[in-house]
C-alpha atoms as an extended CHARMM CRD file, in Angstrom:
* protein
*
       210  EXT
         1         1  UNK       CA            -37.6170000000        3.6670000000      -84.3060000000  PROA      1               0.0000000000
         2         2  UNK       CA            -39.9510000000        4.1270000000      -81.3620000000  PROA      2               0.0000000000
         3         3  UNK       CA            -41.6680000000        0.9940000000      -80.0940000000  PROA      3               0.0000000000
         4         4  UNK       CA            -44.7860000000        1.2180000000      -77.9180000000  PROA      4               0.0000000000
         5         5  UNK       CA            -45.2990000000       -0.8890000000      -74.8100000000  PROA      5               0.0000000000
         6         6  UNK       CA            -48.4790000000       -0.9360000000      -72.7130000000  PROA      6               0.0000000000
         7         7  UNK       CA            -49.2820000000       -1.5890000000      -69.0560000000  PROA      7               0.0000000000
         8         8  UNK       CA            -52.8040000000       -1.3830000000      -67.5890000000  PROA      8               0.0000000000
         9         9  UNK       CA            -54.1160000000       -1.2810000000      -64.0270000000  PROA      9               0.0000000000
        10        10  UNK       CA            -52.7650000000        0.0420000000      -60.7480000000  PROA      10              0.0000000000
        11        11  UNK       CA            -49.8990000000       -2.4700000000      -60.6250000000  PROA      11              0.0000000000
        12        12  UNK       CA            -47.9890000000       -1.5350000000      -63.7830000000  PROA      12              0.0000000000
        13        13  UNK       CA            -45.6330000000       -4.1130000000      -65.2470000000  PROA      13              0.0000000000
        14        14  UNK       CA            -42.0390000000       -3.0870000000      -65.9520000000  PROA      14              0.0000000000
        15        15  UNK       CA            -41.0270000000       -3.2080000000      -69.6040000000  PROA      15              0.0000000000
        16        16  UNK       CA            -38.0720000000       -0.8380000000      -69.6250000000  PROA      16              0.0000000000
        17        17  UNK       CA            -34.7410000000       -1.8260000000      -71.1440000000  PROA      17              0.0000000000
        18        18  UNK       CA            -31.4740000000       -1.6180000000      -69.1540000000  PROA      18              0.0000000000
        19        19  UNK       CA            -29.9280000000        1.8120000000      -68.7210000000  PROA      19              0.0000000000
        20        20  UNK       CA            -27.5050000000        2.9670000000      -71.4020000000  PROA      20              0.0000000000
        21        21  UNK       CA            -24.4440000000        5.1850000000      -71.2940000000  PROA      21              0.0000000000
        22        22  UNK       CA            -26.5300000000        8.1060000000      -72.5080000000  PROA      22              0.0000000000
        23        23  UNK       CA            -28.7800000000        7.8170000000      -69.4530000000  PROA      23              0.0000000000
        24        24  UNK       CA            -25.8580000000        7.5020000000      -67.0040000000  PROA      24              0.0000000000
        25        25  UNK       CA            -24.0200000000       10.7040000000      -67.8610000000  PROA      25              0.0000000000
        26        26  UNK       CA            -26.3220000000       13.7090000000      -68.2300000000  PROA      26              0.0000000000
        27        27  UNK       CA            -24.7290000000       17.1730000000      -68.0550000000  PROA      27              0.0000000000
        28        28  UNK       CA            -24.4960000000       18.4860000000      -64.5080000000  PROA      28              0.0000000000
        29        29  UNK       CA            -25.4420000000       22.0640000000      -65.4050000000  PROA      29              0.0000000000
        30        30  UNK       CA            -29.0280000000       23.2040000000      -65.1780000000  PROA      30              0.0000000000
        31        31  UNK       CA            -31.3220000000       22.4450000000      -68.1170000000  PROA      31              0.0000000000
        32        32  UNK       CA            -33.9280000000       25.0990000000      -68.9330000000  PROA      32              0.0000000000
        33        33  UNK       CA            -36.9810000000       24.4040000000      -71.0730000000  PROA      33              0.0000000000
        34        34  UNK       CA            -39.1690000000       27.2440000000      -72.3300000000  PROA      34              0.0000000000
        35        35  UNK       CA            -42.5500000000       26.6530000000      -73.9350000000  PROA      35              0.0000000000
        36        36  UNK       CA            -42.5290000000       28.6440000000      -77.1820000000  PROA      36              0.0000000000
        37        37  UNK       CA            -46.0680000000       27.7760000000      -78.2500000000  PROA      37              0.0000000000
        38        38  UNK       CA            -48.9140000000       25.5350000000      -77.0980000000  PROA      38              0.0000000000
        39        39  UNK       CA            -51.7730000000       24.8080000000      -79.4620000000  PROA      39              0.0000000000
        40        40  UNK       CA            -54.6540000000       22.3740000000      -79.4830000000  PROA      40              0.0000000000
        41        41  UNK       CA            -58.0260000000       21.4490000000      -78.0550000000  PROA      41              0.0000000000
        42        42  UNK       CA            -56.3730000000       19.2340000000      -75.4350000000  PROA      42              0.0000000000
        43        43  UNK       CA            -54.2330000000       22.0210000000      -73.9850000000  PROA      43              0.0000000000
        44        44  UNK       CA            -56.1050000000       25.3480000000      -73.8680000000  PROA      44              0.0000000000
        45        45  UNK       CA            -54.0710000000       28.3760000000      -72.7990000000  PROA      45              0.0000000000
        46        46  UNK       CA            -52.7590000000       28.0370000000      -69.2550000000  PROA      46              0.0000000000
        47        47  UNK       CA            -53.3470000000       24.2880000000      -68.9680000000  PROA      47              0.0000000000
        48        48  UNK       CA            -49.8680000000       22.9410000000      -69.9010000000  PROA      48              0.0000000000
        49        49  UNK       CA            -46.6650000000       23.2500000000      -67.8820000000  PROA      49              0.0000000000
        50        50  UNK       CA            -43.1390000000       21.8510000000      -68.3280000000  PROA      50              0.0000000000
        51        51  UNK       CA            -40.6390000000       20.9570000000      -65.6040000000  PROA      51              0.0000000000
        52        52  UNK       CA            -37.1740000000       19.3330000000      -65.6830000000  PROA      52              0.0000000000
        53        53  UNK       CA            -36.1730000000       16.5850000000      -63.2490000000  PROA      53              0.0000000000
        54        54  UNK       CA            -33.4260000000       17.4650000000      -60.7200000000  PROA      54              0.0000000000
        55        55  UNK       CA            -31.0240000000       14.9590000000      -62.3180000000  PROA      55              0.0000000000
        56        56  UNK       CA            -31.5590000000       16.3840000000      -65.8350000000  PROA      56              0.0000000000
        57        57  UNK       CA            -32.5530000000       12.9640000000      -67.1460000000  PROA      57              0.0000000000
        58        58  UNK       CA            -36.1630000000       13.7720000000      -67.9890000000  PROA      58              0.0000000000
        59        59  UNK       CA            -38.7630000000       16.4630000000      -68.3310000000  PROA      59              0.0000000000
        60        60  UNK       CA            -42.4720000000       16.2980000000      -67.5310000000  PROA      60              0.0000000000
        61        61  UNK       CA            -45.3490000000       17.9740000000      -69.3180000000  PROA      61              0.0000000000
        62        62  UNK       CA            -48.3560000000       18.4630000000      -67.0440000000  PROA      62              0.0000000000
        63        63  UNK       CA            -51.8290000000       19.0490000000      -68.4710000000  PROA      63              0.0000000000
        64        64  UNK       CA            -55.0180000000       19.9590000000      -66.6160000000  PROA      64              0.0000000000
        65        65  UNK       CA            -57.6310000000       19.7480000000      -69.3810000000  PROA      65              0.0000000000
        66        66  UNK       CA            -57.0220000000       16.8910000000      -71.8040000000  PROA      66              0.0000000000
        67        67  UNK       CA            -59.9620000000       14.4980000000      -72.2940000000  PROA      67              0.0000000000
        68        68  UNK       CA            -61.6310000000       12.9620000000      -75.3550000000  PROA      68              0.0000000000
        69        69  UNK       CA            -65.1220000000       11.4920000000      -75.1620000000  PROA      69              0.0000000000
        70        70  UNK       CA            -68.1540000000       10.3090000000      -77.1080000000  PROA      70              0.0000000000
        71        71  UNK       CA            -71.6860000000        9.8710000000      -75.8090000000  PROA      71              0.0000000000
        72        72  UNK       CA            -75.2410000000       11.2090000000      -75.9010000000  PROA      72              0.0000000000
        73        73  UNK       CA            -74.3220000000       14.3900000000      -73.9850000000  PROA      73              0.0000000000
        74        74  UNK       CA            -70.8510000000       14.9120000000      -75.4830000000  PROA      74              0.0000000000
        75        75  UNK       CA            -69.9200000000       17.7270000000      -77.8410000000  PROA      75              0.0000000000
        76        76  UNK       CA            -69.6810000000       16.3390000000      -81.3980000000  PROA      76              0.0000000000
        77        77  UNK       CA            -66.0580000000       17.5030000000      -81.6660000000  PROA      77              0.0000000000
        78        78  UNK       CA            -64.9850000000       16.0670000000      -78.2910000000  PROA      78              0.0000000000
        79        79  UNK       CA            -64.1320000000       12.6260000000      -79.7220000000  PROA      79              0.0000000000
        80        80  UNK       CA            -60.6640000000       13.9350000000      -80.6610000000  PROA      80              0.0000000000
        81        81  UNK       CA            -58.3430000000       16.1370000000      -78.6000000000  PROA      81              0.0000000000
        82        82  UNK       CA            -54.8100000000       17.1070000000      -79.5290000000  PROA      82              0.0000000000
        83        83  UNK       CA            -51.9270000000       19.2150000000      -78.3040000000  PROA      83              0.0000000000
        84        84  UNK       CA            -48.8270000000       20.5320000000      -80.0790000000  PROA      84              0.0000000000
        85        85  UNK       CA            -45.9570000000       21.7340000000      -77.9090000000  PROA      85              0.0000000000
        86        86  UNK       CA            -43.0700000000       23.7340000000      -79.3560000000  PROA      86              0.0000000000
        87        87  UNK       CA            -40.2460000000       23.6770000000      -76.7870000000  PROA      87              0.0000000000
        88        88  UNK       CA            -36.9670000000       25.6030000000      -76.5620000000  PROA      88              0.0000000000
        89        89  UNK       CA            -34.4740000000       23.3870000000      -74.7330000000  PROA      89              0.0000000000
        90        90  UNK       CA            -31.4110000000       25.2480000000      -73.4170000000  PROA      90              0.0000000000
        91        91  UNK       CA            -28.5970000000       22.7400000000      -72.8420000000  PROA      91              0.0000000000
        92        92  UNK       CA            -25.0240000000       23.2200000000      -71.5560000000  PROA      92              0.0000000000
        93        93  UNK       CA            -22.3850000000       24.0650000000      -74.1450000000  PROA      93              0.0000000000
        94        94  UNK       CA            -20.8410000000       20.9870000000      -75.7110000000  PROA      94              0.0000000000
        95        95  UNK       CA            -23.9110000000       18.7660000000      -75.3280000000  PROA      95              0.0000000000
        96        96  UNK       CA            -26.8270000000       17.7650000000      -77.4730000000  PROA      96              0.0000000000
        97        97  UNK       CA            -29.8670000000       15.6350000000      -76.7670000000  PROA      97              0.0000000000
        98        98  UNK       CA            -32.4770000000       13.2940000000      -78.1980000000  PROA      98              0.0000000000
        99        99  UNK       CA            -35.5890000000       11.7440000000      -76.6900000000  PROA      99              0.0000000000
       100       100  UNK       CA            -35.0320000000        8.0910000000      -75.7950000000  PROA      100             0.0000000000
       101       101  UNK       CA            -38.3270000000        7.3340000000      -74.0910000000  PROA      101             0.0000000000
       102       102  UNK       CA            -41.7340000000        8.8650000000      -73.4560000000  PROA      102             0.0000000000
       103       103  UNK       CA            -44.1310000000        7.6540000000      -70.7510000000  PROA      103             0.0000000000
       104       104  UNK       CA            -47.8560000000        8.3950000000      -71.0230000000  PROA      104             0.0000000000
       105       105  UNK       CA            -50.3250000000        7.5420000000      -68.2660000000  PROA      105             0.0000000000
       106       106  UNK       CA            -54.0590000000        7.9690000000      -67.9210000000  PROA      106             0.0000000000
       107       107  UNK       CA            -57.4800000000        6.4800000000      -67.4090000000  PROA      107             0.0000000000
       108       108  UNK       CA            -59.9550000000        5.1580000000      -69.9500000000  PROA      108             0.0000000000
       109       109  UNK       CA            -63.5940000000        4.1610000000      -69.6860000000  PROA      109             0.0000000000
       110       110  UNK       CA            -64.6370000000        2.4850000000      -72.9210000000  PROA      110             0.0000000000
       111       111  UNK       CA            -67.9760000000        0.7910000000      -73.4370000000  PROA      111             0.0000000000
       112       112  UNK       CA            -68.1810000000       -2.5960000000      -75.1500000000  PROA      112             0.0000000000
       113       113  UNK       CA            -67.4630000000       -2.0100000000      -78.8410000000  PROA      113             0.0000000000
       114       114  UNK       CA            -65.7690000000        1.3840000000      -78.3640000000  PROA      114             0.0000000000
       115       115  UNK       CA            -62.0610000000        2.1260000000      -78.8380000000  PROA      115             0.0000000000
       116       116  UNK       CA            -59.6340000000        4.7240000000      -77.5410000000  PROA      116             0.0000000000
       117       117  UNK       CA            -56.3700000000        5.6880000000      -79.2720000000  PROA      117             0.0000000000
       118       118  UNK       CA            -53.3130000000        7.5710000000      -78.0400000000  PROA      118             0.0000000000
       119       119  UNK       CA            -50.9650000000        8.9760000000      -80.6950000000  PROA      119             0.0000000000
       120       120  UNK       CA            -47.7180000000       10.9380000000      -80.5460000000  PROA      120             0.0000000000
       121       121  UNK       CA            -45.0890000000       12.3240000000      -82.8870000000  PROA      121             0.0000000000
       122       122  UNK       CA            -41.7290000000       13.9770000000      -82.2190000000  PROA      122             0.0000000000
       123       123  UNK       CA            -39.4170000000       16.0770000000      -84.3790000000  PROA      123             0.0000000000
       124       124  UNK       CA            -36.8980000000       18.9140000000      -84.3150000000  PROA      124             0.0000000000
       125       125  UNK       CA            -37.8320000000       22.1490000000      -86.0680000000  PROA      125             0.0000000000
       126       126  UNK       CA            -36.5220000000       22.1100000000      -89.6300000000  PROA      126             0.0000000000
       127       127  UNK       CA            -35.9610000000       18.3390000000      -89.5690000000  PROA      127             0.0000000000
       128       128  UNK       CA            -37.9330000000       16.2230000000      -92.0440000000  PROA      128             0.0000000000
       129       129  UNK       CA            -37.5010000000       13.1130000000      -89.8780000000  PROA      129             0.0000000000
       130       130  UNK       CA            -40.5760000000       12.5820000000      -87.6880000000  PROA      130             0.0000000000
       131       131  UNK       CA            -41.2510000000        9.6890000000      -85.3210000000  PROA      131             0.0000000000
       132       132  UNK       CA            -44.8730000000        8.5180000000      -85.0080000000  PROA      132             0.0000000000
       133       133  UNK       CA            -46.4390000000        6.1350000000      -82.4800000000  PROA      133             0.0000000000
       134       134  UNK       CA            -50.0070000000        4.9370000000      -81.9460000000  PROA      134             0.0000000000
       135       135  UNK       CA            -51.6640000000        2.6680000000      -79.3650000000  PROA      135             0.0000000000
       136       136  UNK       CA            -55.3260000000        1.5790000000      -79.3260000000  PROA      136             0.0000000000
       137       137  UNK       CA            -57.3770000000        0.2710000000      -76.3890000000  PROA      137             0.0000000000
       138       138  UNK       CA            -60.5560000000       -1.7330000000      -76.9450000000  PROA      138             0.0000000000
       139       139  UNK       CA            -63.7310000000       -1.7340000000      -74.8370000000  PROA      139             0.0000000000
       140       140  UNK       CA            -65.1310000000       -2.9190000000      -72.6340000000  PROA      140             0.0000000000
       141       141  UNK       CA            -62.3400000000       -1.2960000000      -70.6120000000  PROA      141             0.0000000000
       142       142  UNK       CA            -62.3750000000        0.8030000000      -67.4480000000  PROA      142             0.0000000000
       143       143  UNK       CA            -58.9640000000        1.1310000000      -65.8420000000  PROA      143             0.0000000000
       144       144  UNK       CA            -55.6980000000        3.0460000000      -65.6780000000  PROA      144             0.0000000000
       145       145  UNK       CA            -53.3840000000        2.7480000000      -68.6740000000  PROA      145             0.0000000000
       146       146  UNK       CA            -49.7470000000        3.4080000000      -69.4750000000  PROA      146             0.0000000000
       147       147  UNK       CA            -47.9620000000        3.5940000000      -72.8090000000  PROA      147             0.0000000000
       148       148  UNK       CA            -44.1730000000        3.7500000000      -73.1470000000  PROA      148             0.0000000000
       149       149  UNK       CA            -42.5750000000        4.7960000000      -76.4360000000  PROA      149             0.0000000000
       150       150  UNK       CA            -38.9500000000        3.6560000000      -76.4140000000  PROA      150             0.0000000000
       151       151  UNK       CA            -36.2210000000        4.1010000000      -79.0230000000  PROA      151             0.0000000000
       152       152  UNK       CA            -33.2060000000        1.9130000000      -79.6720000000  PROA      152             0.0000000000
       153       153  UNK       CA            -30.0630000000        3.9240000000      -78.9390000000  PROA      153             0.0000000000
       154       154  UNK       CA            -28.8570000000        3.5230000000      -82.5340000000  PROA      154             0.0000000000
       155       155  UNK       CA            -32.0880000000        5.0800000000      -83.8190000000  PROA      155             0.0000000000
       156       156  UNK       CA            -32.3200000000        8.1330000000      -81.5290000000  PROA      156             0.0000000000
       157       157  UNK       CA            -32.4850000000       11.3960000000      -83.4710000000  PROA      157             0.0000000000
       158       158  UNK       CA            -30.3080000000       14.0800000000      -81.8460000000  PROA      158             0.0000000000
       159       159  UNK       CA            -30.5370000000       17.8270000000      -82.2590000000  PROA      159             0.0000000000
       160       160  UNK       CA            -27.6950000000       19.0290000000      -84.5160000000  PROA      160             0.0000000000
       161       161  UNK       CA            -24.8480000000       20.4950000000      -82.4780000000  PROA      161             0.0000000000
       162       162  UNK       CA            -24.2560000000       24.2380000000      -82.5990000000  PROA      162             0.0000000000
       163       163  UNK       CA            -27.7330000000       25.2640000000      -83.7590000000  PROA      163             0.0000000000
       164       164  UNK       CA            -30.9230000000       26.1590000000      -81.9050000000  PROA      164             0.0000000000
       165       165  UNK       CA            -33.8240000000       24.0300000000      -83.1000000000  PROA      165             0.0000000000
       166       166  UNK       CA            -37.0270000000       23.8340000000      -81.1470000000  PROA      166             0.0000000000
       167       167  UNK       CA            -38.3780000000       20.4250000000      -80.2100000000  PROA      167             0.0000000000
       168       168  UNK       CA            -41.9500000000       19.6430000000      -81.2360000000  PROA      168             0.0000000000
       169       169  UNK       CA            -44.2700000000       17.1540000000      -79.5550000000  PROA      169             0.0000000000
       170       170  UNK       CA            -47.6740000000       16.3970000000      -81.0330000000  PROA      170             0.0000000000
       171       171  UNK       CA            -50.0660000000       14.2400000000      -79.0200000000  PROA      171             0.0000000000
       172       172  UNK       CA            -53.6180000000       13.1020000000      -79.6510000000  PROA      172             0.0000000000
       173       173  UNK       CA            -56.3930000000       11.2500000000      -77.8410000000  PROA      173             0.0000000000
       174       174  UNK       CA            -59.2470000000        9.8600000000      -79.9350000000  PROA      174             0.0000000000
       175       175  UNK       CA            -62.3450000000        7.9130000000      -78.8440000000  PROA      175             0.0000000000
       176       176  UNK       CA            -64.5280000000        6.0430000000      -81.3330000000  PROA      176             0.0000000000
       177       177  UNK       CA            -67.9910000000        4.8270000000      -80.3360000000  PROA      177             0.0000000000
       178       178  UNK       CA            -67.7630000000        1.9310000000      -82.7870000000  PROA      178             0.0000000000
       179       179  UNK       CA            -70.5040000000       -0.6280000000      -82.1720000000  PROA      179             0.0000000000
       180       180  UNK       CA            -71.1370000000        0.4760000000      -78.5700000000  PROA      180             0.0000000000
       181       181  UNK       CA            -74.5990000000        1.3610000000      -77.2580000000  PROA      181             0.0000000000
       182       182  UNK       CA            -75.5260000000        4.8830000000      -78.3820000000  PROA      182             0.0000000000
       183       183  UNK       CA            -76.6190000000        5.7030000000      -74.8230000000  PROA      183             0.0000000000
       184       184  UNK       CA            -73.1820000000        4.8690000000      -73.3980000000  PROA      184             0.0000000000
       185       185  UNK       CA            -70.4700000000        7.4650000000      -72.7770000000  PROA      185             0.0000000000
       186       186  UNK       CA            -66.8540000000        6.5030000000      -73.4340000000  PROA      186             0.0000000000
       187       187  UNK       CA            -63.8340000000        8.6590000000      -72.6470000000  PROA      187             0.0000000000
       188       188  UNK       CA            -60.0470000000        8.6130000000      -72.4680000000  PROA      188             0.0000000000
       189       189  UNK       CA            -57.7580000000       10.9270000000      -70.5690000000  PROA      189             0.0000000000
       190       190  UNK       CA            -54.1690000000       11.1150000000      -69.3350000000  PROA      190             0.0000000000
       191       191  UNK       CA            -55.3820000000       11.8030000000      -65.8150000000  PROA      191             0.0000000000
       192       192  UNK       CA            -53.2050000000       11.2490000000      -62.7260000000  PROA      192             0.0000000000
       193       193  UNK       CA            -54.3040000000       10.9500000000      -59.1030000000  PROA      193             0.0000000000
       194       194  UNK       CA            -53.8740000000       14.6790000000      -58.4820000000  PROA      194             0.0000000000
       195       195  UNK       CA            -56.2440000000       15.5410000000      -61.3140000000  PROA      195             0.0000000000
       196       196  UNK       CA            -53.6050000000       16.6200000000      -63.7970000000  PROA      196             0.0000000000
       197       197  UNK       CA            -52.1420000000       14.8680000000      -66.7970000000  PROA      197             0.0000000000
       198       198  UNK       CA            -48.4340000000       14.1250000000      -66.6810000000  PROA      198             0.0000000000
       199       199  UNK       CA            -46.3110000000       12.8820000000      -69.5480000000  PROA      199             0.0000000000
       200       200  UNK       CA            -42.6080000000       12.2430000000      -68.9600000000  PROA      200             0.0000000000
       201       201  UNK       CA            -39.9400000000       12.4220000000      -71.6820000000  PROA      201             0.0000000000
       202       202  UNK       CA            -36.5150000000       10.9050000000      -71.0090000000  PROA      202             0.0000000000
       203       203  UNK       CA            -33.4010000000       12.5620000000      -72.4230000000  PROA      203             0.0000000000
       204       204  UNK       CA            -30.5450000000       10.7730000000      -74.1210000000  PROA      204             0.0000000000
       205       205  UNK       CA            -27.3910000000       12.9340000000      -73.9780000000  PROA      205             0.0000000000
       206       206  UNK       CA            -24.3260000000       13.0890000000      -76.2320000000  PROA      206             0.0000000000
       207       207  UNK       CA            -21.2400000000       15.2590000000      -76.2260000000  PROA      207             0.0000000000
       208       208  UNK       CA            -20.7560000000       17.3310000000      -79.3470000000  PROA      208             0.0000000000
       209       209  UNK       CA            -17.5170000000       16.8040000000      -81.2530000000  PROA      209             0.0000000000
       210       210  UNK       CA            -15.3110000000       19.8690000000      -81.2650000000  PROA      210             0.0000000000
């Protein structure tokens, strides 16, 4: 089961568990990830990109237009933004993978009485088992934020060996005005210093039994 851990501010606290065998021995061959489909108000066409780390231990999804907001000048539908990614992960023969950890970072400006929520779910195509996580921030709040979803090794769901199943990631940002002043604008984004939104997913690798 995924557990969520939060760090706020520029100096982010470290919550991560010690490295496991799965993290230490990724396949040495190149990992290729293709984006099959991208859908959602938080990731319009051309605003999401996927890259794999050089050590094959993680991949990063970069967004450039993912912001939820409420306020007097906000579009009525802007309080909720979502994105569904359908990814084709090409891995070396003899290996399979699961997602052990996901790191989300951003910025939130929430007026007193408002709330902002980040949600995520993960599943393999054709698999009924879906992992859900949700984290809520309460106003008044105006700072950077980080959420880490981490799975115990025993609970990681791996792609079945020998079959191609796409990996699905659904994310959502939601801002609720709550009891805040109606003239105040509140927003939440996964915005990094270079103006894009980066979410990192960490692989856990296993060798398939022959």
